[in-house]
N, CA, C and O atoms as a Tinker XYZ file with bonds, in Angstrom:
   520  protein
     1  N      0.834000   -1.188000    0.000000    73     2
     2  CA     0.000000    0.000000    0.000000    64     1     3
     3  C      0.880000    1.253000    0.000000    63     2     4     5
     4  O      1.962000    1.283000    0.586000    81     3
     5  N      0.382000    2.262000   -0.666000    73     3     6
     6  CA     1.111000    3.523000   -0.731000    64     5     7
     7  C      0.418000    4.573000    0.114000    63     6     8     9
     8  O     -0.779000    4.488000    0.391000    81     7
     9  N      1.181000    5.544000    0.508000    73     7    10
    10  CA     0.633000    6.721000    1.164000    64     9    11
    11  C      1.424000    7.910000    0.661000    63    10    12    13
    12  O      2.651000    7.859000    0.571000    81    11
    13  N      0.723000    8.973000    0.334000    73    11    14
    14  CA     1.416000   10.187000   -0.041000    64    13    15
    15  C      0.955000   10.767000   -1.356000    63    14    16    17
    16  O      0.104000   10.203000   -2.043000    81    15
    17  N      1.539000   11.917000   -1.699000    73    15    18
    18  CA     1.113000   12.665000   -2.868000    64    17    19
    19  C      1.625000   12.099000   -4.185000    63    18    20    21
    20  O      2.620000   11.375000   -4.234000    81    19
    21  N      0.909000   12.453000   -5.253000    73    19    22
    22  CA     1.288000   12.108000   -6.624000    64    21    23
    23  C      1.326000   13.404000   -7.414000    63    22    24    25
    24  O      0.452000   14.258000   -7.269000    81    23
    25  N      2.350000   13.543000   -8.251000    73    23    26
    26  CA     2.475000   14.732000   -9.099000    64    25    27
    27  C      2.910000   14.315000  -10.499000    63    26    28    29
    28  O      3.749000   13.429000  -10.662000    81    27
    29  N      2.335000   14.959000  -11.499000    73    27    30
    30  CA     2.753000   14.787000  -12.885000    64    29    31
    31  C      2.795000   16.138000  -13.576000    63    30    32    33
    32  O      1.978000   17.015000  -13.295000    81    31
    33  N      3.745000   16.299000  -14.475000    73    31    34
    34  CA     3.806000   17.515000  -15.289000    64    33    35
    35  C      2.798000   17.471000  -16.437000    63    34    36    37
    36  O      2.651000   18.451000  -17.167000    81    35
    37  N      2.096000   16.329000  -16.602000    73    35    38
    38  CA     1.124000   16.177000  -17.681000    64    37    39
    39  C     -0.275000   16.645000  -17.278000    63    38    40    41
    40  O     -1.230000   16.502000  -18.042000    81    39
    41  N     -0.385000   17.200000  -16.080000    73    39    42
    42  CA    -1.616000   17.826000  -15.605000    64    41    43
    43  C     -1.216000   19.174000  -15.019000    63    42    44    45
    44  O     -0.058000   19.363000  -14.646000    81    43
    45  N     -2.152000   20.111000  -14.932000    73    43    46
    46  CA    -1.803000   21.436000  -14.411000    64    45    47
    47  C     -1.255000   21.357000  -12.983000    63    46    48    49
    48  O     -1.692000   20.534000  -12.179000    81    47
    49  N     -0.307000   22.214000  -12.693000    73    47    50
    50  CA     0.221000   22.315000  -11.335000    64    49    51
    51  C     -0.890000   22.794000  -10.413000    63    50    52    53
    52  O     -1.801000   23.502000  -10.842000    81    51
    53  N     -0.812000   22.409000   -9.159000    73    51    54
    54  CA    -1.801000   22.838000   -8.170000    64    53    55
    55  C     -1.820000   24.368000   -8.083000    63    54    56    57
    56  O     -0.778000   25.020000   -8.133000    81    55
    57  N     -3.024000   24.920000   -7.954000    73    55    58
    58  CA    -3.194000   26.367000   -7.849000    64    57    59
    59  C     -3.063000   26.853000   -6.412000    63    58    60    61
    60  O     -3.158000   28.052000   -6.152000    81    59
    61  N     -2.850000   25.943000   -5.490000    73    59    62
    62  CA    -2.751000   26.301000   -4.081000    64    61    63
    63  C     -2.037000   25.206000   -3.316000    63    62    64    65
    64  O     -1.348000   24.375000   -3.908000    81    63
    65  N     -2.198000   25.202000   -2.006000    73    63    66
    66  CA    -1.511000   24.217000   -1.169000    64    65    67
    67  C     -2.234000   22.873000   -1.131000    63    66    68    69
    68  O     -2.843000   22.511000   -0.124000    81    67
    69  N     -2.159000   22.142000   -2.239000    73    67    70
    70  CA    -2.751000   20.807000   -2.332000    64    69    71
    71  C     -1.996000   19.990000   -3.365000    63    70    72    73
    72  O     -1.225000   20.531000   -4.157000    81    71
    73  N     -2.222000   18.691000   -3.351000    73    71    74
    74  CA    -1.580000   17.766000   -4.285000    64    73    75
    75  C     -2.532000   17.443000   -5.426000    63    74    76    77
    76  O     -3.749000   17.507000   -5.255000    81    75
    77  N     -1.990000   17.097000   -6.583000    73    75    78
    78  CA    -2.828000   16.664000   -7.707000    64    77    79
    79  C     -3.572000   15.384000   -7.360000    63    78    80    81
    80  O     -4.690000   15.158000   -7.824000    81    79
    81  N     -2.954000   14.565000   -6.556000    73    79    82
    82  CA    -3.571000   13.328000   -6.123000    64    81    83
    83  C     -2.888000   12.843000   -4.867000    63    82    84    85
    84  O     -1.784000   13.277000   -4.537000    81    83
    85  N     -3.560000   11.927000   -4.158000    73    83    86
    86  CA    -3.006000   11.474000   -2.886000    64    85    87
    87  C     -3.428000   10.041000   -2.611000    63    86    88    89
    88  O     -4.612000    9.708000   -2.661000    81    87
    89  N     -2.444000    9.197000   -2.321000    73    87    90
    90  CA    -2.701000    7.811000   -1.934000    64    89    91
    91  C     -2.972000    7.739000   -0.444000    63    90    92    93
    92  O     -2.278000    8.375000    0.349000    81    91
    93  N     -3.970000    6.974000   -0.062000    73    91    94
    94  CA    -4.250000    6.646000    1.338000    64    93    95
    95  C     -4.566000    5.156000    1.364000    63    94    96    97
    96  O     -5.722000    4.759000    1.218000    81    95
    97  N     -3.545000    4.338000    1.547000    73    95    98
    98  CA    -3.718000    2.892000    1.473000    64    97    99
    99  C     -3.989000    2.483000    0.042000    63    98   100   101
   100  O     -3.228000    2.838000   -0.859000    81    99
   101  N     -5.078000    1.731000   -0.184000    73    99   102
   102  CA    -5.395000    1.322000   -1.555000    64   101   103
   103  C     -6.361000    2.283000   -2.235000    63   102   104   105
   104  O     -6.824000    2.016000   -3.344000    81   103
   105  N     -6.668000    3.397000   -1.579000    73   103   106
   106  CA    -7.531000    4.420000   -2.186000    64   105   107
   107  C     -6.703000    5.590000   -2.678000    63   106   108   109
   108  O     -5.764000    6.031000   -2.014000    81   107
   109  N     -7.062000    6.085000   -3.848000    73   107   110
   110  CA    -6.395000    7.239000   -4.446000    64   109   111
   111  C     -7.424000    8.338000   -4.647000    63   110   112   113
   112  O     -8.482000    8.108000   -5.232000    81   111
   113  N     -7.113000    9.520000   -4.165000    73   111   114
   114  CA    -8.007000   10.673000   -4.256000    64   113   115
   115  C     -7.385000   11.708000   -5.187000    63   114   116   117
   116  O     -6.275000   12.178000   -4.936000    81   115
   117  N     -8.083000   12.065000   -6.251000    73   115   118
   118  CA    -7.574000   13.116000   -7.129000    64   117   119
   119  C     -8.081000   14.462000   -6.644000    63   118   120   121
   120  O     -9.163000   14.565000   -6.067000    81   119
   121  N     -7.289000   15.481000   -6.886000    73   119   122
   122  CA    -7.783000   16.844000   -6.720000    64   121   123
   123  C     -8.739000   17.120000   -7.872000    63   122   124   125
   124  O     -8.692000   16.440000   -8.897000    81   123
   125  N     -9.583000   18.090000   -7.711000    73   123   126
   126  CA   -10.457000   18.483000   -8.811000    64   125   127
   127  C     -9.639000   19.029000   -9.965000    63   126   128   129
   128  O     -8.682000   19.777000   -9.766000    81   127
   129  N    -10.024000   18.652000  -11.166000    73   127   130
   130  CA    -9.356000   19.145000  -12.372000    64   129   131
   131  C    -10.331000   19.979000  -13.193000    63   130   132   133
   132  O    -11.488000   19.605000  -13.384000    81   131
   133  N     -9.842000   21.110000  -13.671000    73   131   134
   134  CA   -10.607000   21.969000  -14.573000    64   133   135
   135  C     -9.947000   21.914000  -15.944000    63   134   136   137
   136  O     -9.014000   21.139000  -16.152000    81   135
   137  N    -10.412000   22.710000  -16.858000    73   135   138
   138  CA    -9.932000   22.668000  -18.232000    64   137   139
   139  C     -8.670000   23.447000  -18.501000    63   138   140   141
   140  O     -8.569000   24.114000  -19.531000    81   139
   141  N     -7.710000   23.385000  -17.612000    73   139   142
   142  CA    -6.438000   24.075000  -17.829000    64   141   143
   143  C     -5.503000   23.203000  -18.656000    63   142   144   145
   144  O     -5.377000   22.002000  -18.418000    81   143
   145  N     -4.851000   23.827000  -19.628000    73   143   146
   146  CA    -3.818000   23.163000  -20.412000    64   145   147
   147  C     -2.546000   23.144000  -19.560000    63   146   148   149
   148  O     -2.065000   24.206000  -19.162000    81   147
   149  N     -1.992000   21.968000  -19.272000    73   147   150
   150  CA    -0.823000   21.918000  -18.396000    64   149   151
   151  C      0.421000   22.590000  -18.976000    63   150   152   153
   152  O      1.304000   23.007000  -18.226000    81   151
   153  N      0.497000   22.699000  -20.291000    73   151   154
   154  CA     1.693000   23.309000  -20.888000    64   153   155
   155  C      1.640000   24.831000  -20.879000    63   154   156   157
   156  O      2.683000   25.485000  -20.876000    81   155
   157  N      0.433000   25.404000  -20.874000    73   155   158
   158  CA     0.317000   26.864000  -20.898000    64   157   159
   159  C     -0.244000   27.438000  -19.599000    63   158   160   161
   160  O     -0.036000   28.613000  -19.295000    81   159
   161  N     -0.947000   26.617000  -18.841000    73   159   162
   162  CA    -1.597000   27.101000  -17.627000    64   161   163
   163  C     -2.853000   27.901000  -17.908000    63   162   164   165
   164  O     -3.430000   28.491000  -16.995000    81   163
   165  N     -3.286000   27.927000  -19.172000    73   163   166
   166  CA    -4.470000   28.697000  -19.566000    64   165   167
   167  C     -5.667000   27.764000  -19.770000    63   166   168   169
   168  O     -5.506000   26.585000  -20.087000    81   167
   169  N     -6.859000   28.313000  -19.584000    73   167   170
   170  CA    -8.082000   27.570000  -19.847000    64   169   171
   171  C     -8.144000   27.268000  -21.341000    63   170   172   173
   172  O     -7.809000   28.122000  -22.162000    81   171
   173  N     -8.570000   26.057000  -21.698000    73   171   174
   174  CA    -8.564000   25.635000  -23.092000    64   173   175
   175  C     -9.608000   26.339000  -23.943000    63   174   176   177
   176  O     -9.462000   26.388000  -25.164000    81   175
   177  N    -10.628000   26.871000  -23.355000    73   175   178
   178  CA   -11.673000   27.568000  -24.091000    64   177   179
   179  C    -12.774000   27.966000  -23.130000    63   178   180   181
   180  O    -12.774000   27.567000  -21.965000    81   179
   181  N    -13.705000   28.750000  -23.625000    73   179   182
   182  CA   -14.798000   29.220000  -22.773000    64   181   183
   183  C    -15.958000   28.232000  -22.715000    63   182   184   185
   184  O    -16.816000   28.335000  -21.838000    81   183
   185  N    -15.990000   27.269000  -23.647000    73   183   186
   186  CA   -17.131000   26.350000  -23.713000    64   185   187
   187  C    -16.920000   25.151000  -22.795000    63   186   188   189
   188  O    -15.789000   24.722000  -22.566000    81   187
   189  N    -18.014000   24.619000  -22.278000    73   187   190
   190  CA   -17.954000   23.527000  -21.312000    64   189   191
   191  C    -17.454000   22.225000  -21.933000    63   190   192   193
   192  O    -16.853000   21.407000  -21.236000    81   191
   193  N    -17.689000   22.016000  -23.221000    73   191   194
   194  CA   -17.249000   20.777000  -23.869000    64   193   195
   195  C    -15.720000   20.701000  -23.895000    63   194   196   197
   196  O    -15.154000   19.683000  -23.496000    81   195
   197  N    -15.055000   21.732000  -24.344000    73   195   198
   198  CA   -13.586000   21.698000  -24.391000    64   197   199
   199  C    -13.011000   21.643000  -22.978000    63   198   200   201
   200  O    -11.995000   20.986000  -22.753000    81   199
   201  N    -13.641000   22.320000  -22.029000    73   199   202
   202  CA   -13.156000   22.282000  -20.648000    64   201   203
   203  C    -13.334000   20.892000  -20.040000    63   202   204   205
   204  O    -12.451000   20.412000  -19.331000    81   203
   205  N    -14.459000   20.244000  -20.309000    73   203   206
   206  CA   -14.697000   18.900000  -19.775000    64   205   207
   207  C    -13.714000   17.900000  -20.387000    63   206   208   209
   208  O    -13.179000   17.049000  -19.677000    81   207
   209  N    -13.474000   17.995000  -21.684000    73   207   210
   210  CA   -12.503000   17.112000  -22.337000    64   209   211
   211  C    -11.125000   17.274000  -21.715000    63   210   212   213
   212  O    -10.443000   16.285000  -21.447000    81   211
   213  N    -10.705000   18.530000  -21.480000    73   211   214
   214  CA    -9.384000   18.785000  -20.899000    64   213   215
   215  C     -9.333000   18.315000  -19.456000    63   214   216   217
   216  O     -8.317000   17.771000  -19.024000    81   215
   217  N    -10.408000   18.514000  -18.701000    73   215   218
   218  CA   -10.443000   18.043000  -17.313000    64   217   219
   219  C    -10.275000   16.531000  -17.265000    63   218   220   221
   220  O     -9.540000   16.013000  -16.424000    81   219
   221  N    -10.954000   15.821000  -18.163000    73   219   222
   222  CA   -10.822000   14.361000  -18.206000    64   221   223
   223  C     -9.403000   13.952000  -18.614000    63   222   224   225
   224  O     -8.864000   12.987000  -18.073000    81   223
   225  N     -8.797000   14.668000  -19.554000    73   223   226
   226  CA    -7.415000   14.380000  -19.952000    64   225   227
   227  C     -6.463000   14.622000  -18.776000    63   226   228   229
   228  O     -5.528000   13.851000  -18.562000    81   227
   229  N     -6.703000   15.683000  -18.026000    73   227   230
   230  CA    -5.882000   15.972000  -16.850000    64   229   231
   231  C     -6.036000   14.866000  -15.804000    63   230   232   233
   232  O     -5.054000   14.437000  -15.198000    81   231
   233  N     -7.267000   14.409000  -15.597000    73   231   234
   234  CA    -7.499000   13.323000  -14.651000    64   233   235
   235  C     -6.817000   12.046000  -15.109000    63   234   236   237
   236  O     -6.242000   11.323000  -14.296000    81   235
   237  N     -6.875000   11.762000  -16.404000    73   235   238
   238  CA    -6.199000   10.576000  -16.939000    64   237   239
   239  C     -4.696000   10.652000  -16.646000    63   238   240   241
   240  O     -4.082000    9.650000  -16.277000    81   239
   241  N     -4.114000   11.828000  -16.807000    73   239   242
   242  CA    -2.670000   11.991000  -16.556000    64   241   243
   243  C     -2.341000   11.750000  -15.083000    63   242   244   245
   244  O     -1.335000   11.112000  -14.773000    81   243
   245  N     -3.166000   12.246000  -14.186000    73   243   246
   246  CA    -2.931000   12.047000  -12.754000    64   245   247
   247  C     -3.111000   10.571000  -12.396000    63   246   248   249
   248  O     -2.301000   10.002000  -11.665000    81   247
   249  N     -4.159000    9.967000  -12.907000    73   247   250
   250  CA    -4.373000    8.534000  -12.659000    64   249   251
   251  C     -3.221000    7.706000  -13.225000    63   250   252   253
   252  O     -2.739000    6.784000  -12.567000    81   251
   253  N     -2.777000    8.032000  -14.447000    73   251   254
   254  CA    -1.643000    7.321000  -15.054000    64   253   255
   255  C     -0.413000    7.391000  -14.149000    63   254   256   257
   256  O      0.261000    6.386000  -13.921000    81   255
   257  N     -0.134000    8.581000  -13.643000    73   255   258
   258  CA     1.035000    8.759000  -12.771000    64   257   259
   259  C      0.917000    7.895000  -11.512000    63   258   260   261
   260  O      1.921000    7.439000  -10.965000    81   259
   261  N     -0.318000    7.677000  -11.063000    73   259   262
   262  CA    -0.561000    6.840000   -9.887000    64   261   263
   263  C     -0.613000    5.352000  -10.233000    63   262   264   265
   264  O     -0.766000    4.511000   -9.347000    81   263
   265  N     -0.485000    5.029000  -11.528000    73   263   266
   266  CA    -0.550000    3.632000  -11.955000    64   265   267
   267  C     -1.973000    3.112000  -12.054000    63   266   268   269
   268  O     -2.213000    1.910000  -11.946000    81   267
   269  N     -2.910000    4.019000  -12.258000    73   267   270
   270  CA    -4.329000    3.679000  -12.312000    64   269   271
   271  C     -4.932000    4.093000  -13.645000    63   270   272   273
   272  O     -4.278000    4.741000  -14.462000    81   271
   273  N     -6.190000    3.709000  -13.853000    73   271   274
   274  CA    -6.931000    4.061000  -15.066000    64   273   275
   275  C     -8.368000    4.400000  -14.668000    63   274   276   277
   276  O     -8.764000    4.204000  -13.519000    81   275
   277  N     -9.134000    4.902000  -15.616000    73   275   278
   278  CA   -10.541000    5.215000  -15.337000    64   277   279
   279  C    -11.295000    3.977000  -14.849000    63   278   280   281
   280  O    -12.257000    4.105000  -14.092000    81   279
   281  N    -10.875000    2.786000  -15.267000    73   279   282
   282  CA   -11.539000    1.556000  -14.826000    64   281   283
   283  C    -11.374000    1.322000  -13.325000    63   282   284   285
   284  O    -12.132000    0.550000  -12.737000    81   283
   285  N    -10.395000    1.976000  -12.697000    73   283   286
   286  CA   -10.170000    1.834000  -11.257000    64   285   287
   287  C    -10.974000    2.840000  -10.429000    63   286   288   289
   288  O    -10.987000    2.769000   -9.200000    81   287
   289  N    -11.632000    3.762000  -11.098000    73   287   290
   290  CA   -12.383000    4.810000  -10.391000    64   289   291
   291  C    -13.654000    4.220000   -9.786000    63   290   292   293
   292  O    -14.405000    3.505000  -10.450000    81   291
   293  N    -13.876000    4.538000   -8.507000    73   291   294
   294  CA   -15.072000    4.053000   -7.809000    64   293   295
   295  C    -16.063000    5.164000   -7.508000    63   294   296   297
   296  O    -17.234000    4.888000   -7.249000    81   295
   297  N    -15.615000    6.429000   -7.537000    73   295   298
   298  CA   -16.504000    7.558000   -7.235000    64   297   299
   299  C    -16.013000    8.791000   -7.964000    63   298   300   301
   300  O    -14.819000    9.091000   -7.956000    81   299
   301  N    -16.923000    9.499000   -8.590000    73   299   302
   302  CA   -16.623000   10.748000   -9.282000    64   301   303
   303  C    -17.551000   11.828000   -8.755000    63   302   304   305
   304  O    -18.726000   11.579000   -8.481000    81   303
   305  N    -17.012000   13.023000   -8.617000    73   303   306
   306  CA   -17.852000   14.184000   -8.318000    64   305   307
   307  C    -17.593000   15.222000   -9.399000    63   306   308   309
   308  O    -16.449000   15.571000   -9.690000    81   307
   309  N    -18.674000   15.703000   -9.982000    73   307   310
   310  CA   -18.602000   16.731000  -11.020000    64   309   311
   311  C    -19.256000   17.992000  -10.471000    63   310   312   313
   312  O    -20.380000   17.962000   -9.971000    81   311
   313  N    -18.528000   19.101000  -10.576000    73   311   314
   314  CA   -19.028000   20.406000  -10.147000    64   313   315
   315  C    -19.281000   21.236000  -11.398000    63   314   316   317
   316  O    -18.392000   21.387000  -12.236000    81   315
   317  N    -20.480000   21.769000  -11.523000    73   315   318
   318  CA   -20.849000   22.587000  -12.682000    64   317   319
   319  C    -21.172000   24.013000  -12.252000    63   318   320   321
   320  O    -21.837000   24.231000  -11.239000    81   319
   321  N    -20.700000   24.972000  -13.023000    73   319   322
   322  CA   -21.071000   26.362000  -12.779000    64   321   323
   323  C    -22.509000   26.606000  -13.217000    63   322   324   325
   324  O    -23.152000   27.547000  -12.750000    81   323
   325  N    -23.016000   25.757000  -14.117000    73   323   326
   326  CA   -24.386000   25.899000  -14.630000    64   325   327
   327  C    -24.944000   24.496000  -14.862000    63   326   328   329
   328  O    -24.421000   23.755000  -15.695000    81   327
   329  N    -25.992000   24.126000  -14.143000    73   327   330
   330  CA   -26.579000   22.795000  -14.293000    64   329   331
   331  C    -27.125000   22.583000  -15.707000    63   330   332   333
   332  O    -27.382000   21.446000  -16.104000    81   331
   333  N    -27.300000   23.646000  -16.459000    73   331   334
   334  CA   -27.693000   23.541000  -17.858000    64   333   335
   335  C    -26.643000   22.842000  -18.711000    63   334   336   337
   336  O    -26.934000   22.416000  -19.829000    81   335
   337  N    -25.416000   22.719000  -18.190000    73   335   338
   338  CA   -24.334000   22.034000  -18.908000    64   337   339
   339  C    -24.296000   20.537000  -18.616000    63   338   340   341
   340  O    -23.418000   19.833000  -19.115000    81   339
   341  N    -25.239000   20.042000  -17.813000    73   339   342
   342  CA   -25.225000   18.641000  -17.383000    64   341   343
   343  C    -25.153000   17.676000  -18.564000    63   342   344   345
   344  O    -24.300000   16.789000  -18.568000    81   343
   345  N    -26.010000   17.819000  -19.550000    73   343   346
   346  CA   -26.065000   16.875000  -20.671000    64   345   347
   347  C    -24.754000   16.872000  -21.465000    63   346   348   349
   348  O    -24.259000   15.810000  -21.840000    81   347
   349  N    -24.199000   18.044000  -21.718000    73   347   350
   350  CA   -22.957000   18.127000  -22.494000    64   349   351
   351  C    -21.795000   17.467000  -21.741000    63   350   352   353
   352  O    -21.004000   16.736000  -22.335000    81   351
   353  N    -21.698000   17.727000  -20.444000    73   351   354
   354  CA   -20.624000   17.139000  -19.652000    64   353   355
   355  C    -20.842000   15.631000  -19.512000    63   354   356   357
   356  O    -19.888000   14.854000  -19.554000    81   355
   357  N    -22.086000   15.228000  -19.347000    73   355   358
   358  CA   -22.408000   13.811000  -19.249000    64   357   359
   359  C    -21.938000   13.061000  -20.500000    63   358   360   361
   360  O    -21.412000   11.953000  -20.404000    81   359
   361  N    -22.129000   13.667000  -21.660000    73   359   362
   362  CA   -21.709000   13.050000  -22.926000    64   361   363
   363  C    -20.187000   12.879000  -22.976000    63   362   364   365
   364  O    -19.691000   11.834000  -23.397000    81   363
   365  N    -19.450000   13.905000  -22.548000    73   363   366
   366  CA   -17.984000   13.833000  -22.537000    64   365   367
   367  C    -17.529000   12.765000  -21.538000    63   366   368   369
   368  O    -16.669000   11.940000  -21.849000    81   367
   369  N    -18.104000   12.789000  -20.359000    73   367   370
   370  CA   -17.756000   11.822000  -19.310000    64   369   371
   371  C    -17.961000   10.390000  -19.805000    63   370   372   373
   372  O    -17.108000    9.529000  -19.590000    81   371
   373  N    -19.083000   10.136000  -20.462000    73   371   374
   374  CA   -19.419000    8.793000  -20.941000    64   373   375
   375  C    -18.421000    8.292000  -21.985000    63   374   376   377
   376  O    -18.267000    7.080000  -22.142000    81   375
   377  N    -17.738000    9.190000  -22.705000    73   375   378
   378  CA   -16.732000    8.787000  -23.684000    64   377   379
   379  C    -15.481000    8.228000  -23.023000    63   378   380   381
   380  O    -14.714000    7.508000  -23.662000    81   379
   381  N    -15.266000    8.549000  -21.757000    73   379   382
   382  CA   -14.026000    8.171000  -21.073000    64   381   383
   383  C    -14.197000    7.045000  -20.065000    63   382   384   385
   384  O    -13.228000    6.351000  -19.755000    81   383
   385  N    -15.399000    6.848000  -19.547000    73   383   386
   386  CA   -15.637000    5.885000  -18.469000    64   385   387
   387  C    -16.568000    4.791000  -18.982000    63   386   388   389
   388  O    -17.659000    5.072000  -19.477000    81   387
   389  N    -16.125000    3.551000  -18.859000    73   387   390
   390  CA   -16.890000    2.410000  -19.347000    64   389   391
   391  C    -17.637000    1.712000  -18.206000    63   390   392   393
   392  O    -17.265000    1.840000  -17.040000    81   391
   393  N    -18.690000    0.974000  -18.555000    73   391   394
   394  CA   -19.384000    0.176000  -17.534000    64   393   395
   395  C    -18.442000   -0.893000  -16.981000    63   394   396   397
   396  O    -17.562000   -1.356000  -17.706000    81   395
   397  N    -18.597000   -1.285000  -15.751000    73   395   398
   398  CA   -19.576000   -0.753000  -14.806000    64   397   399
   399  C    -19.132000    0.632000  -14.330000    63   398   400   401
   400  O    -17.990000    0.824000  -13.912000    81   399
   401  N    -20.043000    1.574000  -14.402000    73   399   402
   402  CA   -19.721000    2.960000  -14.079000    64   401   403
   403  C    -19.485000    3.147000  -12.584000    63   402   404   405
   404  O    -20.107000    2.477000  -11.759000    81   403
   405  N    -18.579000    4.066000  -12.242000    73   403   406
   406  CA   -18.405000    4.383000  -10.826000    64   405   407
   407  C    -19.624000    5.149000  -10.299000    63   406   408   409
   408  O    -20.416000    5.684000  -11.075000    81   407
   409  N    -19.760000    5.192000   -8.989000    73   407   410
   410  CA   -20.779000    6.049000   -8.387000    64   409   411
   411  C    -20.433000    7.495000   -8.756000    63   410   412   413
   412  O    -19.267000    7.822000   -8.972000    81   411
   413  N    -21.455000    8.358000   -8.826000    73   411   414
   414  CA   -21.180000    9.734000   -9.254000    64   413   415
   415  C    -22.184000   10.691000   -8.657000    63   414   416   417
   416  O    -23.363000   10.373000   -8.505000    81   415
   417  N    -21.696000   11.865000   -8.324000    73   415   418
   418  CA   -22.544000   12.983000   -7.928000    64   417   419
   419  C    -22.231000   14.135000   -8.859000    63   418   420   421
   420  O    -21.080000   14.324000   -9.251000    81   419
   421  N    -23.242000   14.903000   -9.216000    73   419   422
   422  CA   -23.050000   16.107000  -10.015000    64   421   423
   423  C    -23.794000   17.224000   -9.318000    63   422   424   425
   424  O    -24.993000   17.117000   -9.061000    81   423
   425  N    -23.086000   18.292000   -9.013000    73   423   426
   426  CA   -23.691000   19.406000   -8.291000    64   425   427
   427  C    -23.385000   20.721000   -8.986000    63   426   428   429
   428  O    -22.339000   20.883000   -9.614000    81   427
   429  N    -24.311000   21.649000   -8.862000    73   427   430
   430  CA   -24.092000   23.008000   -9.353000    64   429   431
   431  C    -23.508000   23.822000   -8.203000    63   430   432   433
   432  O    -23.940000   23.708000   -7.056000    81   431
   433  N    -22.532000   24.634000   -8.533000    73   431   434
   434  CA   -21.887000   25.487000   -7.543000    64   433   435
   435  C    -21.956000   26.935000   -7.995000    63   434   436   437
   436  O    -22.212000   27.211000   -9.167000    81   435
   437  N    -21.731000   27.852000   -7.082000    73   435   438
   438  CA   -21.810000   29.271000   -7.417000    64   437   439
   439  C    -20.719000   29.721000   -8.362000    63   438   440   441
   440  O    -20.962000   30.523000   -9.264000    81   439
   441  N    -19.512000   29.207000   -8.157000    73   439   442
   442  CA   -18.372000   29.647000   -8.953000    64   441   443
   443  C    -17.264000   28.615000   -8.834000    63   442   444   445
   444  O    -17.130000   27.949000   -7.807000    81   443
   445  N    -16.468000   28.485000   -9.894000    73   443   446
   446  CA   -15.321000   27.572000   -9.909000    64   445   447
   447  C    -14.037000   28.365000  -10.126000    63   446   448   449
   448  O    -14.096000   29.496000  -10.609000    81   447
   449  N    -12.882000   27.805000   -9.784000    73   447   450
   450  CA   -11.613000   28.516000   -9.947000    64   449   451
   451  C    -11.374000   28.962000  -11.388000    63   450   452   453
   452  O    -11.693000   28.247000  -12.338000    81   451
   453  N    -10.817000   30.139000  -11.524000    73   451   454
   454  CA   -10.405000   30.703000  -12.815000    64   453   455
   455  C    -11.558000   30.815000  -13.815000    63   454   456   457
   456  O    -11.327000   30.839000  -15.024000    81   455
   457  N    -12.784000   30.882000  -13.323000    73   455   458
   458  CA   -13.931000   30.996000  -14.214000    64   457   459
   459  C    -14.275000   29.721000  -14.949000    63   458   460   461
   460  O    -14.997000   29.757000  -15.946000    81   459
   461  N    -13.769000   28.589000  -14.472000    73   459   462
   462  CA   -14.057000   27.301000  -15.115000    64   461   463
   463  C    -15.561000   27.027000  -15.085000    63   462   464   465
   464  O    -16.276000   27.496000  -14.200000    81   463
   465  N    -16.017000   26.264000  -16.064000    73   463   466
   466  CA   -17.431000   25.868000  -16.123000    64   465   467
   467  C    -17.661000   24.495000  -15.535000    63   466   468   469
   468  O    -18.791000   24.143000  -15.199000    81   467
   469  N    -16.576000   23.696000  -15.404000    73   467   470
   470  CA   -16.683000   22.340000  -14.862000    64   469   471
   471  C    -15.396000   21.990000  -14.122000    63   470   472   473
   472  O    -14.299000   22.380000  -14.522000    81   471
   473  N    -15.561000   21.245000  -13.034000    73   471   474
   474  CA   -14.438000   20.689000  -12.298000    64   473   475
   475  C    -14.821000   19.258000  -11.937000    63   474   476   477
   476  O    -15.954000   18.988000  -11.538000    81   475
   477  N    -13.864000   18.345000  -12.083000    73   475   478
   478  CA   -14.138000   16.928000  -11.849000    64   477   479
   479  C    -13.062000   16.354000  -10.930000    63   478   480   481
   480  O    -11.871000   16.597000  -11.123000    81   479
   481  N    -13.499000   15.587000   -9.926000    73   479   482
   482  CA   -12.572000   14.882000   -9.048000    64   481   483
   483  C    -12.959000   13.418000   -9.000000    63   482   484   485
   484  O    -14.108000   13.060000   -9.257000    81   483
   485  N    -11.994000   12.573000   -8.671000    73   483   486
   486  CA   -12.246000   11.130000   -8.661000    64   485   487
   487  C    -11.581000   10.457000   -7.470000    63   486   488   489
   488  O    -10.565000   10.921000   -6.951000    81   487
   489  N    -12.183000    9.356000   -7.055000    73   487   490
   490  CA   -11.592000    8.451000   -6.082000    64   489   491
   491  C    -11.439000    7.116000   -6.790000    63   490   492   493
   492  O    -12.387000    6.608000   -7.388000    81   491
   493  N    -10.240000    6.552000   -6.719000    73   491   494
   494  CA    -9.969000    5.274000   -7.370000    64   493   495
   495  C     -9.425000    4.291000   -6.339000    63   494   496   497
   496  O     -8.960000    4.677000   -5.266000    81   495
   497  N     -9.497000    3.032000   -6.690000    73   495   498
   498  CA    -9.019000    1.971000   -5.792000    64   497   499
   499  C     -8.043000    1.096000   -6.559000    63   498   500   501
   500  O     -8.315000    0.657000   -7.676000    81   499
   501  N     -6.914000    0.856000   -5.940000    73   499   502
   502  CA    -5.924000   -0.009000   -6.549000    64   501   503
   503  C     -6.349000   -1.459000   -6.400000    63   502   504   505
   504  O     -6.672000   -1.908000   -5.300000    81   503
   505  N     -6.350000   -2.186000   -7.497000    73   503   506
   506  CA    -6.689000   -3.603000   -7.428000    64   505   507
   507  C     -5.447000   -4.446000   -7.132000    63   506   508   509
   508  O     -5.551000   -5.630000   -6.812000    81   507
   509  N     -4.267000   -3.820000   -7.244000    73   507   510
   510  CA    -3.043000   -4.559000   -7.013000    64   509   511
   511  C     -2.258000   -4.094000   -5.802000    63   510   512   513
   512  O     -1.085000   -4.436000   -5.652000    81   511
   513  N     -2.897000   -3.313000   -4.933000    73   511   514
   514  CA    -2.213000   -2.835000   -3.755000    64   513   515
   515  C     -1.085000   -1.872000   -4.067000    63   514   516   517
   516  O     -0.031000   -1.914000   -3.432000    81   515
   517  N     -1.307000   -0.996000   -5.053000    73   515   518
   518  CA    -0.294000   -0.060000   -5.531000    64   517   519
   519  C      0.485000    0.603000   -4.502000    63   518   520
   520  O      1.361000    1.409000   -4.814000    81   519
C-alpha cells in the first residue's frame, strides 16, 4: 500500500496548497481538475465541452502517474457552474468511463476557480495494492 502525494507535469500544477492526487492505502483521491492546459496554464476555451474534455485528460494523466486508469475509479464528483451544462458534460464523461460505471454525484456550484465551467474529481481503488 502507498501513502502520499502524486504529481505529474502532464496535468496542471496545483493552484494552491494541495496535491494533484493522494494515496491513502489502496484508495487514491484526485484533486479536482478543470480545463487548464498543463503546458500553458491557460483555460482551453470558454465552452464547457472543451473544458470537460481537458479536465478528463488531466485526470487521466494524474491517474496514469498513480498507476491507475478510469476503470479503477469508484466515485466521481462533477461540479458545474451551470446545471444547464449537465447533458454536455455527461456526454464527454461517458466517452471516457466504461461500464460498470463508478458512483457519481453532479452538483451546481456558485463559482469555480479561474472561471471554469466544470471541475471533476475522482476516487480510485488499486486492485493490485499499488
